[in-house]
N, C-alpha and C positions, 0 to 999 in steps of 0.2 A: 837707182832702181831700173831694171830692164823694162823696155817698152811693153813686151809681151805680158809681164807680170802685172803691170799697171792696168792693161786692158782687161785681163782676166778678173782682177779685183773689181773693176768698174762694172763689168757684166754681172758679177755675183751680187753686188750691192743693188743694182737695178732690179734684178729678179726678186731679191728680198723685199725691196720697197713695193713691188707689184703685189706680192703675196700679202703683205701687211695691209695694203690698201684694200685688197679684195676682202680680207677678213673683217676689216673695220666697216666696210660698206654692208657686208652681210649682217654683222651685229647691229648696226644702226637700223637696217631694214627690219630685222626681227623685233627690235625694241619699239620701233615706230609703227609696226603693223598692229592694229587694234584687234585683229582676229587670229585665233588659233584653230586650225582644223585637225580633227582627230577621227580616224576611221574606227568604227566599233567592230567587235568580234564576239563570237559565241564563247561562253565560259561556263565551267562547272565549279560548284562549291559544295563541300561536304559539311554537314553538321555531324562532327565525329568526336571521338574520345580516344586519347592515347592510353593504351593499356599494356601491361606485361603479364605473360602467362606461361604455362608449361604444357608441352606436348605429351599426350598420353596415348599409348598403343597397347594392343594385345601382343606381347612379345616374350620370347624365351631365349636365353643365352645358349650358345653352342660350345660345349666344352671340347678341349683337345688341343689347346695351344702348345706349340713346340718350337724349338729353335729352328728346325728345318721343316717349316710348314709352308705350303703354297695354297693360298685361297683362290678358288676357281671362279665363283660368280662375281660380277661387277656390283658395285654399290647400287642398291635399289632394284636389282634384277629379281624377277619372279622365278622361283625354283619349284619343281614338282615334288611329290612324295618320293622318297628314296633317292633323290638326287645327291651327287657328291658335291660337297661344298669346299673340301680341302683335301690335300694330299700331304701326309706326314712321312718324311723320308728318314730312313734309318741312319744314314750318314751322308757325307758329301759325295761319295761315290754313287749312291742311289740318286741324288739330285742331278749329278752330271749325266747319268744314264737317261734320266727323264728328258733333260734338255736335248741330248743326242737323238732320242726317239722322236722328238718334235721336228728336229731338223730333217730326219729321214722321211717323216710323213710328208713334209713339204716338198722334199726332193722327189719323192715318189709321185706326188700329184703332178709335179712339173713334167716328169718323164712320161707318165701316162697320157698327159695332155699332148705332149710332143708326138707320141705314137699315134694318138687319135687323129690329129690334124693331117698326118701323112702327106698326101698330095692335094689337100683341100686349100685352094687359094682363098676361098671365102672365109674360112675359119681364121686364116692369117690376117685378113683385113679386119675382121671383127676384133681380133686380139690387139691390133694396132689402135683401133678406135678406143678400146677399153683402157689401154696404156696411156693414151693422150688424155682421156677423161680423168683418170686417177692422178696423173701428174698435175693437172690443172686444179683438182680438188685439194691436193696436198699443198700446192703453192698458196691457194686461197686461205687454208687453215693456218699456215705459217705466218702469212701476212696479218691475219686477224688475231694471232696469238693463241689460237686454239690448238693446244699441243697434247691434249689428253690421249688421243689415239694415234700419236705420231709414229710410235714404234710399229703398231699394227699396220698402218697405212704403208710405211716403208717396206715392211715384209711382203705385203701384197704386191707392191710395185716390183720388188726384186723377183718375186715369183713370175710375174708377167714377162719380165725381161728374159729370164731363163727360158720360159716357154717359147718366146719369140726367136731365140737363137737357132732353133731348128727350122730350116727353110723347107717349104714344100718340095717334094720330089728329090729330097736329099739322099734317099736310099739308106738312111741310118736306122731303120726300124729294127733290124736284127741286133745291132749294137745297143740300141735303147732297151730291147727286151732283156738282154744280158744284164744291163745296169739295173733294171727294175727287179730282176730275180735276186741280185746281190743285196739290194736295199731291203727287199722283203725278208730275206733270210736274216739280215742283221737286225731288223725291227722285231722279228719274232723272238730272237734271243734276248733283246733288251726288254721286251714285254714279259717274258718268262722270268727274267731276273727281277723285274719291278714287282711282280706279285709277291716275291719273298722279302723285298726290302722297302716296300712302300705300303702304307696303310691309308685307306680312304675313309674320310669322315662324311657320313651321310645324314640326312634329316628324315625323320619319320612323319613329318607333316609338310604340306605345301605352304608356301609363304613368300614373303619378300625379304631378301637377304640384306643385311647391313654388317659391315666390318667393324662397327663401333658398338661395344657394350659398355655403358657408362655407370652401371651399378644401380640405376633407377628402375630396372626392368621389373623387379618384384615389389618395389616401393610404390610404383605408380601403375595401377591397372584400371581398366574401365569399371570393374566391379567396385573398387574403392571410391571412385568418383560419385557413386550413387549416394553415399552418406558422408562425403568429405565436408568438414567444417572449415571455416576461415582459418582457425588456428592450425588445423592439419595442413592446409595448403601453404600457409606461411612458414610452417616448419620445413616443408619440402624446399622452399627457397633458401632457408638459412642453414640447412643441414649440409655437412660435408660428407660426400659419398665417394668411396673408392671403387674404381672399376675392377671387375674380377680379373685376377692375374692369369687364370687358366682358360680364358675364353678366346675362341676364334672369331667371335662376332655374335650376332643374334639373328633370329628368324621372327619376322613380324607376321603373325598368323591370321590377321584379320585386316581387310582393306580399309575399314573405318578407323579413323584416328580422331583424337579429341584435343581440344584446346581449353584449358581451365584457367580462370582468372578470378580476381576479387573486384566487385563493383559496389558502389554505394547504393543505398536504398533508393535514393533519388534517381540515379541512372537506370536502375533495374525497372523502375516504373514505366520506362519508355520501351520496355521489351516484353515479349510474350513467348512463353514456352511453345515449341513446335513450329515457330515461324522461322523464315529464312532471314539471315543477317549478312550484310556485306562486311568482310574483314580484309583490310589491306595490311599485309605483313611486310616487315622490313628486315634488313640484315641479310643473313645468308639465304633465307627464304623470302625473296622479294617478289611476292605475288599478291594479286587481289582475287578473292573467291567468295562465293556464297557458302555459308555454313548454317546448319540447323541448330537452333537454340534448344539443347537437350534438357537443361535443368537450371532452375533458379533456386538456390538453397534458402533456408530460413534466415531471417535477419539476426545478426549477431553484432550488437553495438553499432548499428547503422550500416553494416556491410554484409554482403552475401557472396557465396561461391556461385559462379556462373560457368556453365559448361557448354561448349559448342562442339559440333561434330561435322565431319564430311568424309566421303569416300573418294575424293579427288586428290590427285597429286601426291599420293603416299610415297612414291619413289623419290620425290623431291625433299621430303622432310625426314628421311631415315636418319640423318645426322643431326637433326635439330632436337633440342630439349627445352631450353628456356629461350623464348622469342618475344619480340615486341610487335605490336600491331596497332592499327587504328580501327576502332569499331564505328562504322558509319550508321548513324541513326536515320539520316535522310540525305538525299542528294538533290541539289537544285541546279537547273540549267536555265540560262538566260543570256542577256547581253550585258557585257561589262562596260561601264562608263566611268570616267573620272568623277570624283565626288563634286568637283566644281562645275561639272556639266549639268547637274540636277537643278532644275528651276521649279518654282511654284507659281502658277498663274492664277490670278483672281478671276472668278467667273461672275457673270451678271447676277446670279441668284445668291451671291454671298459665299458660295463654296469655293474651294481651291482645287486645282488639278496639278499634280506633279508631272513633270515632263522634261524634255530636252529640246534644244533648238538644233535643227539639222540643216544642211545645205542641199537644196534641190535645184539643180542648174546653177543659177547665180543668186537665188533668193533663199531667204531664211524661212524655215517652216517649223512650227511647234508640233511635237509629237508627244502625246500623253503616255506615261509609263506607270507601272506598279513596281515598287521597290520590293525585291524578294529577300535579299540579304545585304548586309553591309560588311565590307572588307576594310583592309588597311589602305585608305586613300582611294577607295572606289566603291561603287554600288553594283550589285547584280540586279538587273531590272528586266521586265518584259513589257512589250507594247500592249496597250489596252484598247486601242482603237480598232475598229473592224473595217475601216476603209483604207485608202492608200497611205494614210498618215501613220500607219502602224510602224513602230520602230523595228528594224531588222538588222541582223549582223551585216556589216559592210556599209551601213549608212555613215555619212560624214557628219560629225558633230561640229557645231560652231561654238567656240569659247571666246568670250569677250568681256571686258569690264564696261563696255558701252551698253546702252539699251538695245535689246533685241526684240523683234516682233515679227509676226507673220508678214511675208512679202518684202521684208527689208532686203535691198540689193547689196550684196557683198562683192566688191570689185576684185 
């Protein structure tokens, strides 16, 4: 064996022995130390109930589905009366003409901007700043995986780059004007042709647009919720519904939406119509919000239909129909402690006081507490004393199998 190899192996074995010795000492110290110190912290617990329900809205389908259709609004976008929600193209040529018209509109905007900045050095600097900002924003979105508006952001950046290619004092204004005239002429021809080969789909009411029509639009309405029975709602869950084949989407015509579910008589006794309730949704709509309890239906074999409503976040639930949530009956806030930290001290008058032992300086101090809720391996408590002995988040608990008492010194 070579001398270098032997020395290397010896060094490795020496380091391994040192690590094992350190771990062994740490383990021995931990087992031999009779005290365990734990820092407390503030904690929330919910008295809640897991439920499943259905989302109900005032909505109407938008007919006009076609092979060559372009939907204009984004999902959840608010559209006014008479707004165009889709373009129906007669053929591929009409679709290509529309795409070319958009390209020309963008080119025209770039040319007009270049003509406007002319000899303005300040506009050029402003453009440089906007370009740097947009590039940074695009990079951040790509890094975060937010790619929904990637195409639009890229188009904006390309537009800025083209605008910036015209330097101030370049003397290209005459040439730019000729280019603008040519583009305007071509755009006018395309728009005239588009009027003959393209049909617009408009809406006769204002509302929130959704590209998904699932077939429940007529089966689930706010009016039907007023008299819906448990059997009716369960039938909705079990029924197979086919989405309309000729629909471009739907228009939600009221900002208020509803969440209907079935609860037991026992659970509904903790609720009151007209009151606000906290709902924590999960799944695609992962939000917490307060909703108004609209209706508690009559008892049917120990169960009732319960309907909640809100006018918040409508644009976030346009794609939701069947969702899960937690209905929060009450929310508790306190200090979380391990269950083994709770002690009961005997008082001179024969009563007992629950509390915990904390470390203040190097001495043990008993602090009385009230147990609010019990969790899995822990308690949620609040301090009950009015002096400095009240338990607060950040206090250090002392856990030990040995006897603890006020004033005991912990080394």
